[in-house]
N, C-alpha and C positions, 0 to 999 in steps of 0.2 A: 668352427663352422666348416663343414666339408666343402671342398672346392670341386668345381665341375671338371670332369676329365673327358677329353676328346681323344679318341683313338684314331691315329692316322696309320692306315695300313697300305702297303704297296710293295712292289717287287724290290729285291736287293739289286737286281740288274735292270735298273730303270734307265731309259734314255734321257738325254739332256732336257727335252721339253717337260717330261714328267718330273724330273728332279727340280726343275725351276718352279713348276707348279706346286710341288710339295714344300719347297722353301717358302714360297709366298703364303701357302696355307699355314705353315708353322708360325710365321710372323703374325698373320692375322688372328690366329687362335690366341697367341700370347697377348696381343693387344686387347683382346676381350677379357683377359685375366684368367683364362682357363689353363689347366694343366694339359700339356701335350704328352700323350703316351704313344710310343712306337715299339717296334721290335728291337730297338737299342743298338743295332749294329752300325758299323762305320761305313755303310754303303747305301746306295739307292735312296728310296723314298724315306727310309728310317733316318738316315743321317741328314738328308736335306730338310726334313720337317723339323728335326731337333735343332739344326743350325739356324733355321729361320726363326724359331721361337727364341733362341738365345740372342739373336741380332737386335732385339728390342730391349733386352736386359730385364732382369727381375722375374722372368717366367720360370716355372718349374717344368723340367722334362724328365720323363720316366721311360726307361727302356726295359722291356721284358725279354730277356735274352734266352735263346734256345739251349745254351750249353752251361757248363760250369764256368768258373772264371778263366778267361783266356785274354791275356794282355794283347792289345793291338786290334781286337775285334770290336771294341766298344766305341761308339761315337764319342768324341771329345765333348760333344754338346749335350750329353746325357748327365743329368744331375744325380738321379737315383737309378742305379742299375740293379735289376733283380735277376739273379742267375737261377734258372729253373732246372737245368739238366733234363729237360723234357722234350727237346727237339720241337717238332711242329705241334706237339700237344700244347705247347705254350700259347698257341693261338686262342685257346679257350680262356686263358687268363687275360689276354689282350682284350677280348670282347667283353668278358664279364666285368672287367675293371673300368670300362668306358661307359659314359652316359650316352654318347652317340658315337658311331663309327663313321669315319670318312675313308672310303677306299679310293686310292689314287690309281685310276685305271682298274680294269677288272678282267685282265687277259691272262693272268697267271694262276696256276692251281693254288698257290699259297694264299694269294689275296682272295680268290673265290672261296676258299675254305673259311676265311675269316668273315666274309660276307654271309655265307651260309650259316655259320655258327651264330652270328648276330641276329639273323632273321629267326633262327630256331628259338632263341631266348627272347624274342619279341622286342629287340632293340631296333631303333631307326638307323638306317644306313644311307649316307649320301655318297653317291658314286661320282667322282670327278673325272671327266674325260673319257667316258665310255662311248664306243662307237654305236652305230644303229643296231647291229646284231646283238651286242652286249646289253643295250637298253631293253630290247625286246625280250630277251631271255630273262633278265633280272626282273623286269616288270611282271612277268608271269609268276616267277618264284616269290617275289617280295611283296606283291600287293601294295597296300597303303603304307608299308614300312620302308619302301625303297624310294629314293629320291635321286634326281640327277642334276648335276651342275656342270657348266662349261668352263667356269673360272673359279679360282680360289675364293674370290670375294663372294660369288654366288653361293658356294658351298657353305661359307661361314654364315651368310645371311639365312640360309635354310636351317642350319644348326641353331641359330638364335631363335628362329620361329618354332622349331621343334621343342627346344628346351622350355620356351614360354608355355607350351601346351602340356608339358609333363606335369 
């Protein structure tokens, strides 16, 4: 049986608050029994979400990396590392492989590109921690496929609701 895959996207250079939210998000996703998919690197939202998932044990984490194999750049919390040698083009793989995408913050070009790709292929996106300007912009672009959450628990509750409707 295929497992549910939740993509957690966000900046490599995330601040402490965003990393804490991503860690909690990874933990809650893992508690649901879902696979956590990230960009796989050992920094920012990618690492925090993967570490959060591994903190509850038994969860599977997948990292879709932008380069070929480079020791030291892969999060220690990634179980399955997929090396694409595609740079940012790997964002399409992140999105296409996810049942629902959660964007942690939406203020960086990389994260916004993943949100745009997800909306283009008609995936639902939950944005965690967007400010008022970001919410307004993304609401116009995303219509009924964009959702907003203020906490990791709220984001996971929205994903649960979205999955039930698929």
